[in-house]
MDAnalysis code that builds the backbone (N, CA, C; Angstrom):
import MDAnalysis as mda
import numpy as np

u = mda.Universe.empty(531, n_residues=177, atom_resindex=np.repeat(np.arange(177), 3), trajectory=True)
u.add_TopologyAttr("name", ["N", "CA", "C"] * 177)
u.add_TopologyAttr("resid", np.arange(1, 178))
u.add_TopologyAttr("resname", ["UNK", "UNK", "UNK", "UNK", "UNK", "UNK", "UNK", "UNK", "UNK", "UNK", "UNK", "UNK", "UNK", "UNK", "UNK", "UNK", "UNK", "UNK", "UNK", "UNK", "UNK", "UNK", "UNK", "UNK", "UNK", "UNK", "UNK", "UNK", "UNK", "UNK", "UNK", "UNK", "UNK", "UNK", "UNK", "UNK", "UNK", "UNK", "UNK", "UNK", "UNK", "UNK", "UNK", "UNK", "UNK", "UNK", "UNK", "UNK", "UNK", "UNK", "UNK", "UNK", "UNK", "UNK", "UNK", "UNK", "UNK", "UNK", "UNK", "UNK", "UNK", "UNK", "UNK", "UNK", "UNK", "UNK", "UNK", "UNK", "UNK", "UNK", "UNK", "UNK", "UNK", "UNK", "UNK", "UNK", "UNK", "UNK", "UNK", "UNK", "UNK", "UNK", "UNK", "UNK", "UNK", "UNK", "UNK", "UNK", "UNK", "UNK", "UNK", "UNK", "UNK", "UNK", "UNK", "UNK", "UNK", "UNK", "UNK", "UNK", "UNK", "UNK", "UNK", "UNK", "UNK", "UNK", "UNK", "UNK", "UNK", "UNK", "UNK", "UNK", "UNK", "UNK", "UNK", "UNK", "UNK", "UNK", "UNK", "UNK", "UNK", "UNK", "UNK", "UNK", "UNK", "UNK", "UNK", "UNK", "UNK", "UNK", "UNK", "UNK", "UNK", "UNK", "UNK", "UNK", "UNK", "UNK", "UNK", "UNK", "UNK", "UNK", "UNK", "UNK", "UNK", "UNK", "UNK", "UNK", "UNK", "UNK", "UNK", "UNK", "UNK", "UNK", "UNK", "UNK", "UNK", "UNK", "UNK", "UNK", "UNK", "UNK", "UNK", "UNK", "UNK", "UNK", "UNK", "UNK", "UNK", "UNK", "UNK", "UNK", "UNK", "UNK", "UNK", "UNK", "UNK"])
u.atoms.positions = np.array([
    [12.394, -6.185, -15.284],
    [12.946, -5.810, -13.883],
    [13.362, -6.967, -13.164],
    [14.248, -6.840, -12.439],
    [14.847, -8.283, -11.863],
    [13.818, -8.898, -10.699],
    [13.795, -10.273, -10.753],
    [12.706, -10.951, -9.882],
    [13.230, -11.358, -8.537],
    [14.357, -10.699, -7.994],
    [14.880, -11.066, -6.849],
    [14.443, -10.169, -5.922],
    [13.318, -9.318, -6.199],
    [13.275, -8.229, -5.472],
    [11.462, -8.377, -5.178],
    [11.046, -7.033, -4.565],
    [9.825, -7.196, -4.789],
    [9.506, -5.422, -5.092],
    [8.004, -4.977, -5.257],
    [7.744, -3.508, -4.879],
    [6.548, -3.466, -3.953],
    [6.689, -2.793, -2.859],
    [5.663, -2.414, -2.043],
    [4.888, -1.163, -2.256],
    [3.868, -1.550, -2.217],
    [2.681, -0.087, -2.428],
    [2.477, 0.515, -0.952],
    [2.480, 2.298, -0.717],
    [2.064, 2.379, -0.080],
    [1.512, 3.838, -0.363],
    [0.334, 4.191, 0.707],
    [-0.562, 5.287, 0.601],
    [-1.947, 5.293, 1.522],
    [-2.307, 6.274, 1.069],
    [-3.929, 6.325, 2.065],
    [-5.074, 5.662, 1.389],
    [-5.813, 5.510, 2.146],
    [-6.964, 4.249, 1.380],
    [-7.520, 5.368, 0.329],
    [-7.983, 4.561, -0.852],
    [-8.384, 4.884, -1.777],
    [-7.199, 5.484, -2.854],
    [-5.936, 5.288, -2.294],
    [-5.077, 5.962, -3.254],
    [-4.474, 4.659, -4.798],
    [-5.331, 4.006, -4.473],
    [-5.301, 2.665, -5.847],
    [-3.872, 1.870, -5.692],
    [-3.812, 1.711, -4.430],
    [-2.497, 0.687, -4.123],
    [-3.342, -0.996, -4.490],
    [-4.308, -1.387, -4.334],
    [-4.633, -2.589, -5.090],
    [-4.913, -2.854, -6.642],
    [-5.256, -1.672, -7.167],
    [-5.668, -1.574, -8.580],
    [-4.473, -1.117, -9.085],
    [-3.429, -0.526, -8.621],
    [-2.227, -0.257, -9.326],
    [-1.490, -1.581, -9.360],
    [-1.540, -1.839, -8.002],
    [-1.019, -3.397, -7.813],
    [-0.768, -4.371, -8.699],
    [-2.105, -4.541, -8.932],
    [-2.436, -5.771, -9.822],
    [-1.894, -5.463, -11.050],
    [-2.403, -4.126, -11.768],
    [-1.564, -3.861, -12.719],
    [-0.214, -4.181, -13.243],
    [0.721, -3.566, -12.152],
    [1.718, -3.408, -11.982],
    [2.410, -4.927, -12.154],
    [1.991, -5.907, -11.108],
    [2.245, -7.154, -11.387],
    [1.947, -7.577, -12.612],
    [0.762, -7.587, -13.238],
    [0.558, -8.412, -14.575],
    [1.729, -7.644, -15.686],
    [2.089, -6.117, -15.510],
    [3.183, -5.943, -16.330],
    [4.235, -6.662, -16.116],
    [4.618, -6.639, -14.704],
    [6.289, -7.702, -14.634],
    [6.007, -9.054, -14.705],
    [4.586, -9.342, -14.806],
    [4.736, -10.971, -14.786],
    [5.293, -11.229, -13.316],
    [4.553, -10.792, -12.505],
    [5.198, -10.575, -11.108],
    [3.899, -11.480, -10.498],
    [3.825, -11.734, -9.234],
    [2.610, -12.165, -8.333],
    [2.220, -10.974, -7.867],
    [0.778, -10.911, -7.222],
    [0.388, -9.511, -6.615],
    [-0.340, -10.483, -5.075],
    [0.163, -9.561, -3.917],
    [-0.604, -9.681, -2.846],
    [-1.351, -8.656, -2.025],
    [-2.525, -8.751, -1.496],
    [-2.704, -7.455, -1.001],
    [-2.872, -7.703, 0.381],
    [-2.354, -7.106, 1.205],
    [-1.914, -7.203, 2.985],
    [-3.020, -7.230, 3.516],
    [-4.099, -6.437, 2.836],
    [-5.660, -6.332, 4.034],
    [-6.198, -7.453, 3.491],
    [-6.007, -8.364, 2.443],
    [-6.707, -9.726, 1.886],
    [-6.088, -10.551, 2.938],
    [-4.825, -10.535, 2.894],
    [-3.878, -11.512, 3.878],
    [-4.638, -11.392, 5.387],
    [-4.395, -10.158, 5.691],
    [-5.053, -10.099, 7.036],
    [-6.387, -10.561, 7.154],
    [-7.616, -10.272, 6.216],
    [-8.743, -10.929, 6.554],
    [-8.628, -12.789, 6.696],
    [-7.927, -13.103, 5.839],
    [-7.342, -14.601, 5.964],
    [-7.242, -14.838, 6.999],
    [-6.358, -14.379, 7.397],
    [-5.557, -14.455, 8.933],
    [-6.577, -14.424, 10.253],
    [-7.359, -13.338, 10.212],
    [-8.286, -13.365, 11.083],
    [-9.711, -14.192, 11.151],
    [-10.043, -14.173, 9.595],
    [-11.027, -15.205, 9.332],
    [-12.763, -14.276, 9.580],
    [-12.092, -13.228, 9.564],
    [-13.250, -11.691, 9.559],
    [-12.890, -10.861, 8.857],
    [-13.629, -9.988, 8.518],
    [-13.647, -8.924, 7.581],
    [-13.039, -7.338, 8.515],
    [-12.312, -6.822, 7.328],
    [-11.824, -5.456, 8.320],
    [-12.635, -4.642, 9.035],
    [-13.956, -4.388, 8.196],
    [-15.179, -3.877, 9.523],
    [-14.918, -4.535, 10.845],
    [-15.011, -6.019, 10.643],
    [-15.280, -6.790, 11.921],
    [-14.427, -6.614, 12.851],
    [-13.165, -6.659, 12.264],
    [-11.712, -6.891, 13.240],
    [-12.222, -5.455, 13.959],
    [-12.128, -4.597, 13.005],
    [-11.822, -3.209, 13.714],
    [-13.077, -2.997, 14.875],
    [-14.352, -3.443, 14.911],
    [-15.411, -3.128, 15.274],
    [-15.079, -4.148, 16.589],
    [-14.537, -5.461, 16.832],
    [-14.544, -6.441, 17.683],
    [-13.538, -6.072, 18.392],
    [-12.192, -5.843, 17.504],
    [-11.148, -5.891, 17.911],
    [-10.193, -4.436, 18.345],
    [-10.475, -3.386, 17.722],
    [-9.862, -2.230, 17.681],
    [-8.645, -2.114, 16.292],
    [-8.364, -0.826, 16.441],
    [-7.466, -0.936, 15.488],
    [-6.177, -1.044, 15.496],
    [-5.722, -1.529, 17.083],
    [-4.602, -1.836, 17.522],
    [-4.158, -3.509, 17.098],
    [-5.307, -4.090, 17.237],
    [-5.270, -5.565, 16.759],
    [-5.263, -5.638, 15.185],
    [-5.846, -4.823, 14.486],
    [-5.388, -4.710, 12.999],
    [-4.405, -4.662, 12.536],
    [-3.685, -3.569, 13.167],
    [-2.239, -3.087, 12.923],
    [-1.490, -4.050, 13.381],
    [-1.518, -4.955, 14.050],
    [-0.714, -6.400, 14.635],
    [-0.706, -7.227, 13.594],
    [-2.143, -7.568, 13.384],
    [-2.022, -8.586, 12.156],
    [-1.690, -7.828, 10.785],
    [-1.896, -6.706, 10.499],
    [-0.651, -6.174, 9.487],
    [0.710, -6.579, 9.370],
    [1.125, -6.283, 10.515],
    [2.558, -6.450, 11.361],
    [2.781, -7.822, 10.724],
    [2.026, -9.239, 11.267],
    [2.038, -10.119, 11.040],
    [2.637, -10.767, 9.694],
    [1.892, -9.690, 9.044],
    [1.306, -10.274, 7.366],
    [3.023, -9.965, 6.803],
    [3.137, -9.016, 7.350],
    [4.450, -8.199, 6.695],
    [5.740, -9.136, 7.078],
    [5.541, -9.653, 8.028],
    [6.762, -10.183, 8.266],
    [6.693, -11.971, 7.520],
    [5.282, -12.523, 7.705],
    [5.128, -13.631, 7.000],
    [5.310, -13.516, 5.625],
    [5.515, -12.139, 4.850],
    [5.755, -12.210, 3.523],
    [7.461, -12.366, 3.208],
    [8.579, -12.125, 4.143],
    [9.795, -12.031, 3.971],
    [10.137, -13.444, 3.325],
    [11.091, -13.284, 2.439],
    [11.654, -14.384, 1.662],
    [11.050, -14.460, 0.271],
    [10.004, -13.654, 0.167],
    [9.232, -13.677, -1.076],
    [10.103, -12.566, -2.222],
    [10.112, -13.299, -3.322],
    [10.387, -12.643, -4.458],
    [9.807, -12.253, -5.940],
    [9.955, -11.262, -6.820],
    [8.582, -11.197, -7.725],
    [7.483, -11.124, -7.442],
    [7.115, -10.045, -6.140],
    [5.740, -9.911, -5.816],
    [5.794, -8.651, -5.683],
    [4.097, -7.917, -6.164],
    [3.942, -6.804, -6.297],
    [3.373, -6.819, -4.813],
    [3.421, -5.887, -3.325],
    [2.437, -5.803, -2.290],
    [1.957, -4.652, -2.167],
    [0.401, -4.762, -2.126],
    [-0.122, -3.649, -1.808],
    [-0.686, -3.834, -0.223],
    [-0.433, -2.714, 0.568],
    [-0.350, -2.495, 1.610],
    [-1.662, -1.593, 2.408],
    [-1.793, -1.598, 3.835],
    [-3.111, -0.907, 3.940],
    [-2.590, 0.539, 4.224],
    [-3.773, 1.250, 4.288],
    [-2.943, 2.818, 4.238],
    [-2.545, 3.170, 5.512],
    [-2.702, 2.576, 6.652],
    [-1.875, 2.624, 7.825],
    [-0.715, 1.922, 8.079],
    [-0.581, 1.614, 7.492],
    [1.052, 0.494, 7.719],
    [2.068, 1.153, 8.022],
    [1.997, 2.313, 7.429],
    [3.331, 3.026, 7.736],
    [3.375, 3.799, 9.050],
    [2.207, 3.447, 9.783],
    [2.298, 4.229, 11.107],
    [3.372, 3.781, 12.510],
    [3.550, 2.069, 12.041],
    [4.494, 1.491, 12.823],
    [5.828, 1.191, 12.280],
    [6.853, 1.851, 12.861],
    [8.196, 1.957, 13.018],
    [8.840, 0.463, 12.261],
    [8.036, -0.571, 13.291],
    [8.570, -2.028, 12.862],
    [8.260, -2.263, 11.496],
    [7.225, -1.708, 10.880],
    [6.571, -1.901, 9.611],
    [7.479, -1.418, 8.473],
    [8.066, -0.297, 8.769],
    [9.114, -0.164, 7.681],
    [10.467, -0.566, 7.616],
    [11.149, -1.656, 8.687],
    [12.070, -2.316, 8.619],
    [11.553, -3.610, 7.688],
    [10.201, -3.861, 7.990],
    [9.904, -5.278, 7.068],
    [9.759, -4.770, 5.663],
    [8.839, -3.780, 5.425],
    [8.609, -3.478, 3.948],
    [10.143, -3.338, 3.294],
    [11.060, -2.434, 4.081],
    [12.403, -2.277, 3.318],
    [12.986, -3.353, 3.040],
    [12.921, -4.683, 3.690],
    [13.700, -5.855, 3.495],
    [13.180, -6.502, 2.225],
    [11.695, -6.224, 2.015],
    [10.893, -6.758, 0.948],
    [11.374, -6.087, -0.456],
    [11.190, -4.965, -0.655],
    [12.226, -4.335, -1.922],
    [11.882, -2.905, -1.748],
    [11.774, -2.068, -2.906],
    [11.695, -0.468, -2.778],
    [10.355, -0.313, -2.426],
    [10.021, 0.943, -1.555],
    [8.630, 1.344, -1.318],
    [8.264, 2.302, -1.881],
    [7.071, 2.028, -2.708],
    [6.567, 3.177, -3.679],
    [5.323, 4.089, -2.855],
    [5.370, 5.142, -2.644],
    [4.519, 5.850, -2.255],
    [3.209, 6.449, -3.432],
    [2.146, 5.693, -3.242],
    [1.060, 6.860, -4.657],
    [0.448, 7.618, -3.702],
    [0.959, 9.233, -3.911],
    [0.378, 10.146, -3.428],
    [-0.373, 10.676, -4.433],
    [-1.799, 10.776, -3.937],
    [-2.963, 11.080, -4.479],
    [-3.477, 12.584, -3.881],
    [-3.936, 13.022, -4.523],
    [-4.457, 14.351, -4.161],
    [-5.579, 14.198, -3.385],
    [-5.894, 15.213, -2.329],
    [-6.960, 14.941, -1.390],
    [-8.342, 14.968, -2.118],
    [-8.257, 15.683, -2.923],
    [-9.705, 15.919, -3.795],
    [-9.972, 14.430, -4.419],
    [-8.886, 14.101, -5.110],
    [-9.284, 12.613, -5.801],
    [-9.773, 11.325, -4.615],
    [-8.800, 11.491, -3.477],
    [-9.528, 10.768, -2.741],
    [-10.665, 10.641, -2.205],
    [-11.187, 12.130, -1.995],
    [-12.361, 12.093, -1.270],
    [-13.672, 11.897, -2.199],
    [-13.597, 12.082, -3.621],
    [-14.105, 11.476, -4.805],
    [-14.195, 9.990, -4.552],
    [-12.923, 9.004, -4.708],
    [-13.086, 7.655, -4.528],
    [-13.746, 7.219, -2.971],
    [-13.335, 8.039, -2.060],
    [-14.301, 7.533, -0.612],
    [-15.420, 7.639, -0.671],
    [-16.153, 8.467, -1.372],
    [-17.691, 8.907, -1.691],
    [-18.126, 7.801, -2.485],
    [-17.546, 7.226, -3.147],
    [-18.034, 6.135, -4.268],
    [-17.924, 4.935, -3.338],
    [-16.936, 4.694, -2.538],
    [-16.346, 3.323, -1.758],
    [-17.597, 3.622, -0.506],
    [-17.544, 2.123, 0.130],
    [-17.804, 1.766, 1.565],
    [-17.209, 0.579, 1.873],
    [-17.205, 0.619, 3.269],
    [-16.446, -0.841, 3.721],
    [-14.895, -0.156, 4.358],
    [-14.888, 0.457, 4.507],
    [-13.385, 1.439, 4.805],
    [-14.060, 1.738, 6.741],
    [-13.164, 1.306, 7.213],
    [-13.545, 1.420, 8.612],
    [-13.148, 2.873, 8.969],
    [-11.931, 3.431, 8.650],
    [-11.599, 4.757, 9.346],
    [-12.397, 5.616, 8.458],
    [-12.984, 5.172, 6.853],
    [-13.651, 6.559, 6.185],
    [-15.117, 6.235, 6.492],
    [-16.095, 5.313, 6.827],
    [-17.342, 5.047, 7.394],
    [-17.700, 5.923, 8.200],
    [-18.461, 6.640, 8.232],
    [-19.093, 7.652, 9.735],
    [-18.406, 8.961, 9.887],
    [-17.112, 8.987, 9.684],
    [-16.275, 9.964, 9.445],
    [-16.700, 11.126, 8.427],
    [-16.462, 12.479, 8.929],
    [-16.476, 13.582, 8.002],
    [-15.388, 13.790, 7.342],
    [-15.202, 14.421, 6.187],
    [-14.270, 14.561, 5.201],
    [-13.051, 15.396, 5.870],
    [-13.387, 16.463, 6.920],
    [-12.310, 17.042, 7.602],
    [-11.572, 15.860, 8.544],
    [-12.151, 15.000, 9.201],
    [-11.460, 14.079, 9.634],
    [-10.712, 13.168, 9.280],
    [-11.054, 12.982, 8.248],
    [-9.896, 11.987, 6.984],
    [-9.026, 12.780, 6.578],
    [-9.440, 13.924, 6.381],
    [-8.106, 14.904, 5.845],
    [-7.047, 15.158, 6.445],
    [-7.349, 15.437, 7.983],
    [-6.813, 15.476, 8.950],
    [-5.878, 14.237, 9.099],
    [-6.390, 13.141, 9.193],
    [-5.407, 11.644, 9.116],
    [-4.925, 11.510, 8.015],
    [-5.114, 11.842, 6.693],
    [-4.220, 11.766, 5.811],
    [-3.315, 12.725, 5.989],
    [-3.434, 14.129, 6.278],
    [-2.448, 15.083, 6.821],
    [-1.382, 14.434, 7.888],
    [-1.727, 14.081, 8.711],
    [-0.874, 13.347, 9.891],
    [0.012, 12.010, 9.185],
    [-0.763, 11.288, 8.290],
    [0.251, 10.163, 7.790],
    [1.260, 10.753, 6.598],
    [1.004, 11.733, 6.311],
    [1.595, 12.302, 4.800],
    [3.566, 12.121, 5.165],
    [3.483, 12.522, 6.270],
    [5.230, 12.336, 6.734],
    [5.752, 10.890, 6.944],
    [4.909, 10.174, 7.149],
    [5.245, 8.621, 6.903],
    [5.389, 8.139, 5.878],
    [4.553, 8.492, 4.870],
    [4.322, 8.159, 3.447],
    [5.669, 8.577, 2.730],
    [6.106, 9.942, 2.969],
    [6.866, 10.840, 2.410],
    [8.374, 9.709, 2.438],
    [8.472, 8.973, 3.319],
    [9.683, 8.013, 3.741],
    [9.873, 7.201, 2.611],
    [8.862, 7.057, 1.806],
    [9.173, 5.956, 0.725],
    [10.205, 6.489, -0.129],
    [10.940, 5.349, -1.129],
    [11.815, 5.199, -1.471],
    [11.513, 6.052, -2.925],
    [10.435, 5.849, -3.140],
    [10.035, 6.688, -4.553],
    [8.564, 7.062, -4.483],
    [8.421, 8.309, -4.901],
    [7.032, 8.627, -5.044],
    [6.116, 8.855, -6.113],
    [5.162, 8.646, -6.341],
    [4.718, 8.459, -7.601],
    [3.146, 9.355, -7.621],
    [3.409, 10.888, -8.199],
    [2.015, 11.782, -7.797],
    [0.403, 10.813, -9.071],
    [-0.160, 10.191, -8.326],
    [-1.396, 9.756, -8.859],
    [-2.604, 11.376, -9.029],
    [-2.848, 11.266, -10.524],
    [-3.940, 11.873, -11.031],
    [-4.878, 11.111, -11.354],
    [-5.908, 11.399, -11.768],
    [-7.387, 10.798, -12.259],
    [-6.809, 10.138, -13.617],
    [-6.071, 9.003, -13.499],
    [-5.486, 8.552, -15.339],
    [-5.500, 6.796, -14.784],
    [-5.642, 6.437, -16.091],
    [-5.488, 5.163, -16.138],
    [-4.427, 4.217, -15.207],
    [-4.561, 3.178, -14.841],
    [-3.901, 2.271, -14.386],
    [-2.254, 2.230, -14.760],
    [-2.566, 1.690, -15.885],
    [-1.398, 1.490, -17.050],
    [-0.383, 2.818, -17.419],
    [-0.978, 3.719, -17.154],
    [-0.053, 5.074, -17.061],
    [0.770, 4.959, -15.818],
    [0.360, 4.967, -14.803],
    [1.020, 4.825, -13.178],
    [1.994, 3.971, -13.109],
    [1.483, 2.713, -13.623],
    [2.322, 1.491, -13.855],
    [3.711, 1.793, -14.675],
    [3.675, 2.446, -15.742],
    [4.779, 2.833, -16.555],
    [5.943, 4.054, -15.863],
    [5.038, 5.253, -14.875],
    [5.984, 5.675, -14.388],
    [6.668, 5.235, -13.136],
    [5.914, 3.820, -12.918],
    [6.641, 3.206, -11.577],
    [7.706, 2.458, -12.256],
    [7.658, 2.225, -12.999],
    [8.662, 1.403, -13.641],
    [9.607, 2.244, -14.129],
    [9.823, 3.253, -14.572],
    [10.597, 4.123, -15.054],
    [11.465, 4.732, -13.649],
    [10.637, 5.315, -12.504],
    [11.127, 5.726, -11.493],
    [11.988, 4.408, -10.766],
    [11.840, 3.377, -10.889],
    [12.311, 2.012, -10.308],
    [13.322, 1.725, -11.171],
    [13.536, 1.758, -12.402],
    [14.918, 1.378, -13.210],
    [16.163, 1.309, -12.418],
    [16.404, 2.655, -11.617],
    [17.659, 2.714, -11.145],
    [17.633, 1.412, -10.064],
    [16.866, 1.333, -8.940],
    [16.635, 0.537, -8.171],
    [16.677, -0.871, -8.486],
    [16.042, -1.273, -9.701],
    [16.254, -2.700, -10.344],
    [17.652, -2.616, -10.537],
    [18.156, -1.700, -11.154],
    [19.986, -1.903, -11.684],
    [20.796, -2.072, -10.563],
    [20.706, -1.164, -9.788],
    [21.277, -1.280, -8.229],
    [21.014, -3.208, -7.810],
    [19.960, -3.545, -7.955],
    [19.198, -4.923, -7.574],
    [20.462, -5.877, -8.359],
    [20.320, -5.903, -9.564],
    [21.231, -6.509, -10.341],
    [22.749, -6.344, -10.215],
    [23.059, -5.502, -9.807],
    [24.772, -5.499, -9.310],
    [25.090, -5.893, -8.001],
    [24.132, -5.989, -7.199],
    [24.497, -7.062, -6.209],
    [24.630, -8.608, -6.074],
])
């Protein structure tokens, strides 16, 4: 794949953006960045602390600032936060970075992963029906991505290969420019 672009991964919490993103970056020989980690570094606090102290809106402002700071990068796989798609301004910033890939994950897989994890401010303390509602509300935003990859319970390497295959046309167009 051309190094004149990036790949931006979007999807609901626990869809595997960080895990798949790291594997994809390794496969391509690119850098990997996790927007959540950049937000934590910028704020000097954990995501749960940002949510508890300042609220979701401040967290979303930090996400947008991080996306803006990533402009001009090349050869980077970028894992975004699950709610980054809810702001229109973020779509322009993401698309300037490169093709946006939606990791569409079946709700039951998300549920299993969320039950096994903690530290997710929008999942901790919420019942499954509320989480599922949030997922369904965000689904139309996720579906604006350039490419959708359906995630089953499979190894990241298989998902990476599917992403590379699906993005081959995007990369070919990039090389022609």
